[in-house]
C-alpha positions in Angstrom: -115.6 -104.6 -103.1 -112.4 -102.5 -103.4 -111.5 -101.5 -106.9 -108.1 -103.3 -106.6 -109.7 -106.6 -105.5 -108.6 -109.8 -107.3 -109.6 -113.4 -106.9 -106.0 -114.6 -106.5 -105.4 -112.3 -103.5 -108.7 -113.4 -101.7 -107.9 -116.1 -99.2 -111.6 -117.1 -98.9 -112.9 -116.6 -102.4 -116.6 -117.4 -102.9 -118.7 -117.7 -106.0 -120.8 -114.8 -104.7 -117.7 -112.4 -104.7 -116.6 -113.6 -108.1 -120.1 -113.1 -109.6 -120.3 -109.6 -108.2 -116.8 -108.8 -109.5 -117.6 -110.1 -112.9 -120.8 -108.0 -113.0 -118.9 -104.9 -111.9 -116.1 -105.5 -114.5 -118.6 -105.9 -117.3 -120.8 -102.9 -116.4 -118.5 -100.4 -114.7 -115.0 -101.0 -116.0 -113.1 -102.9 -118.6 -115.9 -105.0 -120.2 -115.5 -108.6 -121.3 -111.7 -108.5 -121.2 -111.6 -107.4 -117.6 -114.2 -110.0 -116.6 -112.2 -112.6 -118.4 -109.1 -111.7 -116.5 -110.9 -112.1 -113.2 -112.4 -115.4 -114.3 -108.9 -116.7 -115.4 -107.7 -116.1 -111.8 -110.6 -118.2 -110.4 -111.1 -121.1 -112.8 -112.4 -123.4 -110.0 -115.4 -121.1 -109.4 -116.1 -120.1 -112.9 -119.2 -122.4 -113.5 -120.6 -121.5 -110.0 -120.1 -117.8 -110.5 -121.7 -117.7 -113.9 -124.6 -119.8 -112.7 -125.0 -117.5 -109.7 -125.0 -114.4 -111.9 -127.8 -116.0 -114.0 -129.8 -116.9 -110.8 -129.4 -113.3 -109.5 -130.7 -112.0 -112.8 -133.8 -114.3 -112.5 -134.5 -113.1 -109.0 -134.0 -109.4 -109.9 -136.3 -109.9 -112.9 -139.0 -111.6 -110.8 -138.9 -108.7 -108.3 -138.8 -106.1 -111.1 -135.4 -104.7 -109.9 -134.5 -103.3 -113.3 -131.0 -102.0 -112.6 -129.9 -105.3 -111.0 -131.7 -107.4 -113.7 -130.0 -105.3 -116.5 -126.6 -105.9 -115.0 -127.3 -109.6 -114.5 -128.4 -110.2 -118.0 -125.2 -108.6 -119.3 -123.2 -111.2 -117.4 -125.5 -114.0 -118.4 -125.5 -112.9 -122.1 -121.8 -112.5 -122.3 -120.9 -115.7 -120.4 -119.4 -117.4 -123.4 -117.4 -114.3 -124.3 -116.1 -114.0 -120.8 -115.0 -117.6 -120.7 -113.2 -117.1 -124.1 -111.5 -114.0 -122.8 -110.4 -116.0 -119.7 -108.9 -118.6 -122.0 -106.9 -116.0 -123.9 -105.3 -114.6 -120.7 -101.6 -115.4 -120.8 -101.5 -116.0 -124.6 -98.8 -114.0 -126.4 -100.1 -111.0 -128.3 -99.1 -109.8 -131.7 -97.9 -111.8 -134.7 -96.1 -115.1 -134.0 -92.3 -114.9 -134.4 -90.8 -117.2 -137.0 -87.7 -118.8 -135.5 -84.5 -118.6 -137.6 -83.9 -122.0 -139.2 -80.3 -121.5 -140.4 
């Protein structure tokens, strides 16, 4: 997948593509925050993509494909953190501003 790929620009987005992108974001660039940003763009596929990442890990582990299994376990292990990061996308950063009352 191209480095500039995003779920919102993919006209035929699949859970497979999202699972691969999440895995890549976690392991090769950006970590949990980057994976959360991707997941935020594709909320409808989030459950399927995280399930698929887990299934791919299981298959890689059964076949003793250590590199793939290691990457998959990261996605599976950090699933809750990825979802939390996706929930934070779009939230204002920094201290809240107190409106002037008078």
